[in-house]
C-alpha positions in Angstrom: 18.3 17.7 -4.5 16.8 15.9 -7.3 16.5 16.9 -10.9 13.0 17.3 -12.8 13.5 14.2 -14.5 14.3 11.8 -11.5 11.3 13.4 -9.6 9.2 12.5 -12.5 10.5 9.2 -12.8 10.2 8.9 -9.1 6.3 9.9 -9.4 5.6 7.4 -12.5 7.0 4.4 -10.5 4.8 5.2 -7.7 2.1 5.7 -10.0 2.6 1.8 -11.6 3.3 0.4 -8.0 -0.1 1.9 -7.3 -1.8 0.5 -10.0 -0.2 -2.9 -9.4 -2.0 -2.8 -5.8 1.2 -2.2 -3.9 0.9 0.0 -0.7 2.5 3.2 -1.7 0.7 5.4 1.1 -1.1 7.4 -1.7 -4.1 9.3 -0.3 -7.5 8.1 -2.1 -10.7 10.5 -2.0 -13.7 9.4 -3.0 -16.2 11.6 -4.4 -19.8 10.9 -4.8 -21.3 12.9 -7.8 -24.8 13.6 -7.7 -27.4 12.6 -10.7 -28.6 15.7 -11.9 -32.2 15.6 -14.2 -30.8 18.2 -16.6 -34.4 17.6 -18.9 -36.0 19.0 -15.7 -33.8 21.8 -14.9 -34.1 23.0 -18.6 -38.0 23.0 -18.4 -38.0 24.7 -15.2 -36.3 27.7 -17.5 -38.3 27.5 -19.9 -35.6 27.4 -22.2 -35.6 25.4 -25.6 -32.7 22.7 -26.0 -30.8 25.1 -28.3 -31.4 28.1 -25.8 -30.2 26.0 -22.7 -27.2 24.5 -24.5 -25.8 27.8 -24.9 -26.5 29.2 -22.0 -24.3 26.4 -20.2 -21.7 26.4 -23.0 -22.6 22.9 -24.6 -23.5 21.8 -28.1 -27.1 20.4 -28.4 -27.7 17.0 -29.1 -24.3 16.1 -29.3 -21.6 15.0 -26.7 -18.7 17.7 -26.2 -16.3 15.1 -27.7 -18.3 14.8 -30.7 -18.5 18.8 -30.7 -14.7 18.9 -30.8 -14.5 21.0 -27.6 -13.6 20.0 -24.5 -15.7 19.0 -21.8 -16.0 21.8 -20.0 -18.8 24.7 -18.9 -17.6 27.8 -20.4 -17.4 29.2 -16.6 -14.4 27.3 -16.2 -12.4 29.1 -18.8 -12.5 32.6 -17.0 
């Protein structure tokens, strides 16, 4: 049995080999993320920008990083 340290080092070495383009047998998953028209969705709700922002757990007019918060909706923390 390998130690946790050895397992982590092996994983890091595999990641570096993959980054260099070497065949590591890693499985790659491609996910298509649709473009969302947030302004259109907000307009359909009838909420103001501030109300809509609060309802989805973001700061209006600022990026989540600029607001000092993780880029996750509030529901992810439950």
